[in-house]
N, C-alpha and C positions, 0 to 999 in steps of 0.2 A: 462520637468521633466521626470525622468526615469519611474515613476509610470504610466505615460500616454502613453508611447511608447509601441508599440506591441512587442511581443517576437522577431519577425524577425528582427526588427530594432536594438534591444538590442544585438542579436547574431552578427549582422554585426559590431556593435560597438566593441564588445569583440574581434572579429577577427581582427579589426584594432588596437587593443592594449589597449582598454579602460576597465580597471579592474572594475571600478565603475559600468559599465553596467552589468557585471557578478554578482556583488553584488545585483543589481536590480532583476536579474533573480532568484537568490537565495531567496531573500525576497518574491518574488511573488509566488514561488512554494514550499517553505519550509513547510508550514502548511499541505498542501495536502499530500506531500511526507511523512512527519512524521506521519500523521494519518494512511496512508496506511501501512508504515513499522511497526508501533505499532500494528496495527490490525493483521499483518502477523506474527510478532515475539513475541508480548506480553511482551516485555521487553524494558524499556525506553532506557537503555544504548545501547542495540543491535540495536534498531530502529534508534537511533541517529547516531551510527557508520555506519549503512547501508546507511543512507541518506547522511552523509558526504562523504562516499566512492563514492556514485552515483554522487554527485556534482563534486568531483575531477575527476572522469572518464569522466563526461560530458565536463568539461573544457578542459581536455587533448585531447578529441576526437571531439571537437566542429566543426572542419572542415569537419568531416564526417556526420554531421547533414544535411540530404538532404532537409528537409523542416523546415527552421528556424522559420517559423511562427507557427510551431507545436512543439516548443521546449519542452513544458510541457509534451506532449505525449511521446516524445523521451526520456526525463528524466525519466518518469515513467517506460518505458521499461527497462532502465538501472537499476532502483531501483527494479523492479520485479526480475531481475537476481541476484542482490546483496542479496535480501531477500531469494531467493532460495538457494544461496550459504551458507548463514548463517544458514538457517534451516537445510541444509544437514550436516553442521558441528555439529549442535545440535544432529541430529540423529546418526551420526558416534560416538559421545561421549556417546550415550545412554542417553541423557538428554531429559527431557520433555520440552515443551514450558513453560516458567515461566510466571506466572501471576504477573504483576507489576501494582499496583494501580495507580502510577504516570503516567505510559504510557496510561493506560486505561482512566484516567481522561482527558488526552489531546486528546484522540481519541473522535471524535464527537459522542455524544449520542443524540437520539431523544428527543426533548423538551417534558416535561411533564412525562417522564419515571422516575421511582424511581431508586435510586442507586442500590437497591437489584436486580431489573429486569435487569439492565445493567450488573451487575456482573454475573447473571445467563447466559445472552447471551454470555458474554466473556468466561465463563467457557465452554459453549457448543461449541463456535467457536474454542477454543484451542483443543478440542477433535476431530475435523474434520481432515480428511486426508489433508495434506498440499496443494495438488493440488485442492481439493474441496474448501478449505478455501480461497485459492488465487482467484479462479473463483468467489466464492460468494462475497468476498470483492470488487473485481473489478466491479461486476455487481450491487450489492445492496448497497454498501457503497460509492463507487466512482461514480456509476451511468453511467458506460460506456456501449456502445453498443457492441454487439458481434463482429462486424467487427474490432472495436478498440482493443478489448480484444485479437483477433487473432494476430494483429500486435504486441501487447505487449508480448504475451506468446509464440507465434509460434504454438499454438494448433489450430486445425480447429474448425469452428463454431459448428458442431454437438458434438464434444468432449466437448467443453466448455458448451454447453447447458446441456449435460448429467451431467457434474460436478456440475453445479449450481443446477440442479434438485436433484441430490443425496445429495448435501449439504443441501438443503431446507428440504428434507425428513428426513435426519439425525438430523437436528436441531429441527424439530418438535418432534421427539422421545426424544432427549436429553432435550429439554425444558419441555416436559411433565414429564420426570423423575425429573427434578429440581423442577417443580411446585408441584409434589407429595411429595417431601421431605419437601418443605416449608410448606405444608398444614398439615403435621403430627404434 
Protein backbone atom coordinates (compact mmCIF):
# COMPACT_ATOMS: atom_id res chain seq x y z
CA UNK A 1 0.00 0.00 0.00
CA UNK A 2 1.16 3.50 -0.83
CA UNK A 3 0.50 4.77 2.71
CA UNK A 4 3.07 2.30 4.07
CA UNK A 5 5.86 3.09 1.62
CA UNK A 6 8.55 5.58 2.58
CA UNK A 7 8.90 8.77 0.56
CA UNK A 8 12.04 7.52 -1.18
CA UNK A 9 10.26 4.45 -2.55
CA UNK A 10 7.37 6.59 -3.78
CA UNK A 11 9.74 9.04 -5.46
CA UNK A 12 11.45 6.16 -7.27
CA UNK A 13 8.06 4.84 -8.40
CA UNK A 14 7.08 8.28 -9.73
CA UNK A 15 10.36 8.49 -11.63
CA UNK A 16 9.49 5.12 -13.16
CA UNK A 17 6.18 6.58 -14.40
CA UNK A 18 3.76 5.67 -11.58
CA UNK A 19 1.48 8.72 -11.16
CA UNK A 20 -0.44 7.02 -8.34
CA UNK A 21 2.74 7.14 -6.27
CA UNK A 22 2.85 10.93 -6.68
CA UNK A 23 -0.77 11.10 -5.53
CA UNK A 24 0.42 9.27 -2.41
CA UNK A 25 3.12 11.88 -1.83
CA UNK A 26 0.57 14.66 -2.28
CA UNK A 27 -1.83 13.05 0.19
CA UNK A 28 0.96 12.54 2.72
CA UNK A 29 2.34 16.09 2.61
CA UNK A 30 -0.72 18.19 1.73
CA UNK A 31 -1.95 19.01 5.25
CA UNK A 32 1.43 20.16 6.56
CA UNK A 33 2.04 22.20 3.42
CA UNK A 34 -1.37 23.83 3.57
CA UNK A 35 -0.93 24.63 7.27
CA UNK A 36 2.42 26.26 6.55
CA UNK A 37 1.17 28.23 3.53
CA UNK A 38 -1.95 29.40 5.39
CA UNK A 39 0.21 30.57 8.30
CA UNK A 40 2.49 32.45 5.93
CA UNK A 41 -0.10 33.94 3.59
CA UNK A 42 -3.24 34.15 5.74
CA UNK A 43 -5.52 33.54 2.77
CA UNK A 44 -7.03 30.14 1.91
CA UNK A 45 -7.01 30.68 -1.85
CA UNK A 46 -3.43 31.99 -1.89
CA UNK A 47 -2.28 29.15 0.37
CA UNK A 48 -3.93 26.54 -1.84
CA UNK A 49 -2.43 28.06 -4.98
CA UNK A 50 1.04 28.23 -3.45
CA UNK A 51 0.78 24.59 -2.39
CA UNK A 52 -0.51 23.46 -5.79
CA UNK A 53 2.30 25.36 -7.47
CA UNK A 54 4.84 23.75 -5.13
CA UNK A 55 3.53 20.26 -5.96
CA UNK A 56 3.65 20.97 -9.70
CA UNK A 57 7.21 22.28 -9.40
CA UNK A 58 8.20 19.28 -7.30
CA UNK A 59 6.77 16.88 -9.87
CA UNK A 60 8.53 18.61 -12.76
CA UNK A 61 11.84 18.73 -10.87
CA UNK A 62 11.64 15.37 -9.13
CA UNK A 63 14.83 14.10 -10.79
CA UNK A 64 16.72 16.89 -9.03
CA UNK A 65 15.59 15.73 -5.58
CA UNK A 66 18.95 14.57 -4.20
CA UNK A 67 17.52 12.88 -1.11
CA UNK A 68 14.27 11.11 -2.09
CA UNK A 69 13.78 9.88 1.48
CA UNK A 70 13.53 13.54 2.51
CA UNK A 71 10.93 14.48 -0.10
CA UNK A 72 8.84 16.29 2.54
CA UNK A 73 11.69 18.64 3.47
CA UNK A 74 12.49 19.23 -0.20
CA UNK A 75 8.83 20.03 -0.93
CA UNK A 76 8.70 22.41 2.04
CA UNK A 77 11.73 24.24 0.64
CA UNK A 78 9.88 24.72 -2.65
CA UNK A 79 6.79 25.86 -0.75
CA UNK A 80 8.81 28.39 1.29
CA UNK A 81 9.96 29.93 -2.00
CA UNK A 82 6.43 29.94 -3.46
CA UNK A 83 5.09 31.66 -0.32
CA UNK A 84 7.88 34.24 -0.49
CA UNK A 85 7.02 34.96 -4.12
CA UNK A 86 3.32 35.37 -3.34
CA UNK A 87 4.08 37.55 -0.31
CA UNK A 88 6.33 39.76 -2.45
CA UNK A 89 3.50 40.14 -4.95
CA UNK A 90 1.24 41.25 -2.10
CA UNK A 91 3.80 43.85 -1.05
CA UNK A 92 4.34 45.09 -4.60
CA UNK A 93 0.61 45.67 -4.92
CA UNK A 94 0.66 47.46 -1.52
CA UNK A 95 -1.73 44.90 -0.15
CA UNK A 96 -1.76 43.72 3.43
CA UNK A 97 -1.85 40.05 4.36
CA UNK A 98 -5.52 39.15 4.39
CA UNK A 99 -6.98 37.36 7.38
CA UNK A 100 -9.17 34.51 6.15
CA UNK A 101 -11.13 32.58 8.80
CA UNK A 102 -11.35 29.44 6.65
CA UNK A 103 -7.57 29.33 6.22
CA UNK A 104 -7.01 29.95 9.90
CA UNK A 105 -9.47 27.21 10.86
CA UNK A 106 -7.50 24.71 8.78
CA UNK A 107 -4.23 25.85 10.35
CA UNK A 108 -3.66 23.77 13.45
CA UNK A 109 -4.47 25.53 16.70
CA UNK A 110 -3.37 24.32 20.12
CA UNK A 111 -5.94 22.18 21.88
CA UNK A 112 -7.87 23.93 24.61
CA UNK A 113 -7.29 27.44 23.24
CA UNK A 114 -10.27 29.63 22.59
CA UNK A 115 -11.14 30.86 19.13
CA UNK A 116 -10.61 34.43 20.35
CA UNK A 117 -7.07 33.67 21.51
CA UNK A 118 -6.26 31.95 18.19
CA UNK A 119 -7.59 34.99 16.31
CA UNK A 120 -5.41 37.29 18.41
CA UNK A 121 -2.37 35.17 17.61
CA UNK A 122 -3.17 35.16 13.89
CA UNK A 123 -3.62 38.95 13.89
CA UNK A 124 -0.27 39.33 15.65
CA UNK A 125 1.45 36.91 13.23
CA UNK A 126 0.09 38.87 10.27
CA UNK A 127 1.72 42.03 11.65
CA UNK A 128 5.21 40.49 11.79
CA UNK A 129 7.88 41.17 9.21
CA UNK A 130 7.55 38.38 6.58
CA UNK A 131 11.02 36.94 7.29
CA UNK A 132 10.35 36.92 11.03
CA UNK A 133 6.95 35.28 10.47
CA UNK A 134 8.53 32.65 8.22
CA UNK A 135 11.23 31.82 10.78
CA UNK A 136 8.72 31.75 13.66
CA UNK A 137 6.31 29.45 11.79
CA UNK A 138 9.08 27.08 10.70
CA UNK A 139 10.47 26.88 14.25
CA UNK A 140 7.39 26.99 16.47
CA UNK A 141 4.55 25.78 14.25
CA UNK A 142 6.37 23.24 12.09
CA UNK A 143 8.84 22.33 14.85
CA UNK A 144 11.93 22.35 12.63
CA UNK A 145 15.49 22.52 13.90
CA UNK A 146 17.63 25.49 12.84
CA UNK A 147 19.80 23.34 10.55
CA UNK A 148 16.70 22.23 8.64
CA UNK A 149 15.46 25.81 8.51
CA UNK A 150 18.82 26.80 7.00
CA UNK A 151 18.38 24.26 4.21
CA UNK A 152 14.86 25.52 3.53
CA UNK A 153 15.47 29.25 3.64
CA UNK A 154 19.12 29.67 2.72
CA UNK A 155 19.61 31.89 5.78
CA UNK A 156 22.36 31.10 8.29
CA UNK A 157 21.55 29.76 11.76
CA UNK A 158 22.47 32.99 13.63
CA UNK A 159 20.20 35.02 11.33
CA UNK A 160 17.35 32.54 11.82
CA UNK A 161 17.78 32.57 15.60
CA UNK A 162 17.67 36.38 15.55
CA UNK A 163 14.52 36.36 13.38
CA UNK A 164 12.81 33.90 15.74
CA UNK A 165 13.86 35.93 18.79
CA UNK A 166 12.65 39.19 17.26
CA UNK A 167 9.40 37.52 16.20
CA UNK A 168 8.86 36.23 19.75
CA UNK A 169 9.65 39.64 21.24
CA UNK A 170 7.32 41.38 18.79
CA UNK A 171 4.55 38.82 19.38
CA UNK A 172 4.76 39.41 23.13
CA UNK A 173 4.24 43.13 22.54
CA UNK A 174 1.47 42.61 19.99
CA UNK A 175 -0.34 40.03 22.10
CA UNK A 176 -0.07 42.33 25.10
CA UNK A 177 -1.75 45.06 23.04
CA UNK A 178 -4.48 42.64 21.93
CA UNK A 179 -5.01 41.46 25.50
CA UNK A 180 -5.28 45.06 26.66
CA UNK A 181 -7.93 45.80 24.02
CA UNK A 182 -9.90 42.72 25.01
CA UNK A 183 -9.87 43.66 28.70
CA UNK A 184 -11.27 47.13 28.08
